[in-house]
N, C-alpha and C positions, 0 to 999 in steps of 0.2 A: 205789383206783385200779386199773383194769384194765390188762392187759399192753399193749393197743392204745393206751390213754391214755399209758402210760409211754413207749412207742415214739414217739408223736407229740410228747410233751414234749421228749424227747432230740433228735429231729430238728429241732424249732424252735430249741433251744439251739444246735445245731450250725450252723444257718443264720444265726443271729444273729452268730456269729463272722465269717462271710464278709461279712455286711452291714457290720459294724464295720470290717473290713479295707478294703472298698471306699470307705467314707467317709473313713478315714484316708489312703488313697492319694490320693484326690481332693483332700483338704485340703493334703497335702504339695505336690502339683503346683500348687495355687492359690498357695501361699505362695512356692514356688520351682520354676519350671518345669524347672530343671536338677537337682532334688533326686535323682532316681533315677539319672541319668547319673553324678553324682558318687558316689553310693552304690555303684554297680556297678564303679567304677574301682579299688576296693581299700579296705583299712582301715589306719589308722594311729592306733589308740587310745592315749590317754595312760595309761589305767588298766587293770590287771588286777583284777577284782573277784571275790573268793572269798567267797561268801555261803551262807546257809542255803537249803534247798529250800522253806522255808515259803512258801506261796502269797501271803501278805500283804505280802511285801517285794520288789517288783520294783525292781531296782537303779536303773534309769534314772528311774523315777517319783519315788523318794524323794530322789534327788540332783539332778534336773533335767538330767541328762546326756542327750544325744541319740544317735541311731543312729550308730555308728562311734566313739563316745567311750570305750566300755568293753568290754573282752573279759571275758566273764562265765563263771564256773564256780560251780555251786551243788550242794551235797550236804547230807545230814542233819547239822545242827549245825555247818556250815562248818568241817569238819576238813581238815587237811593231813597226810596219812598217807603215809609214804615208800614203803609197799608198794601204795598205790593208784595204779595206772598212769594212771588218768584224770586226777587232779589233778596228778600229776607231769608228764604230757605237756602239760597246759595251761600250767603254769609254764614249762616248757622252750620251748614255742612262743611264748608271750607275751613272754618275756624275750629270748630269742636271735633270734627272727625278727621279731616285731612291735616289739621294743625299747620296751616300755612304760616309762614314767617312774616310775610308782607302782604298788605292789601293796597293795590294801586287803583285809584280812580283816575281814569285817563279821558280827558275831553279833547277837543280839537278845534282849532280856529276854523271859521267858516261853517260852523255847525248849523244845519238847517233848522233844528229844533229850537236852538237859542234865538235864531233870527226870527222865527215865527212867533216866539214868545214876546219879542220886542214890538210886535205889531198889535195894536188894540183891535183885533178882529175876532169874530166868532168863527172858530175852526172846528165846530162840531164835536165829534168824539175826542178830538185832541185837547179840547179845552181843559179838562181836569188834570191831564198829564202836564201840559205846558204851564198850568198855573203854578206848579212847583218852581219853575224858572222865573215866572213873573213875581213870585214871592221873594226870590233872591234879589230881583231888581228893587223891590220895595224896601228890603233891608239895607241896600246900598244906594238908595235913590240919590242922595245928596252927592256922593262921589261920582256916580255915573252921569248924572245930569251936568256935572261940571266939566265933563269931557266933550268939547265942542265937535270934534271929528267923529262922525257916526261910525266909521270903521273901527276906530280905536275904542269907542265905547262898546261896540259889539265884541271885540276881542277881550276887553276887560270883563264883560259880563260872562263870557266863556270861562275865564279864570276864576271869577268869584263863585260861579256855580259849582265848579270842581271843588273849591275849598268847602263850600257848604255841604256837598255830598260826602266829603271826607268827615265832616262833623257828624253827619247822619250815620256814617259807618261806626264812628266812635261812640255814638249814643246807644248802640246795641249791647244787650247783655252778654252775648257771646264774645265780642271783642273786649269789653271791659273785664270780664272775668278771666279770660285767657291771659290778658296782659298783666293783671294783678298776680296771677299764679306763675306765669312763664316768662314775662317780659316780652312777649310777642302775641299777636302780630303788630308790626309798625304800619301805620297808615300813611300813604303818600298821595300827593296830588300832582299829576303831570298833564301837560297839554302838548298835542302833536301839531306841527305846522306843515301844511302841504307844500309850501313854497320852498322849504329847504329839507323836508323829511326828518327834521330833528325833534326830539322830545325836550320840553322845557319843564324843569323841576320847580314847582311853585313853593318849595321849601316849607311845606306844612309841618309845623312843630307838633308832633303827636302828643308829647307829654304835656305841653302847655294847653293844647286844645282839650285834652282829657280833663285836666284840672278845672278848666273854665266851664265845662258843662256839668260837672258832677254835683254841683249844688242842687240841681233839679233832676238830672238824668243819671244819678248814681245807681247802677244796677250790679255792683260788684258782689253783693251778697246773693248767693244762690247755691 
């Protein structure tokens, strides 16, 4: 394929996005003439969604949520790291200002970030990010090493990482203080499966997790 052919292909792909956008906007106006007026009035989402950057998992599409229903943050392997000002700012804004009722940390089976973290290799700039997943492996090393099947061990690490990211969400002052005052948000841990398209609820017990961490991470005074 020549350089001109590549440029033409890329231009056509780019144009297709605008064509889809125009069709989508027209369909929304057809179904509800006031749709965009309501959308521009502001947002009051019920959910904060913390998911993976993987292009195959659009939050609204797999949950059936519509525009304005979820405040979304995505990063590699859906991590909640206290030194990451991006995710910390998202949590702060979603909880204190938007007053979301639920925080969902959603991972997925087959996560490339988790698989990379299972390999003892130097991955350059990714090293400090993936170390957060490797630390989860260290915490659950005995359980994980007892799983003989590599694929099953991989899936279990995906689940355990989601649980630990939920714990990291609950460690934040914004979540603790809002929950003490309002009894929300509730933190949930879910995992998406590509093979069946279904979400698995890991049954994270928000209340029990909160009490278990507050001996050290109690930030309710503020």
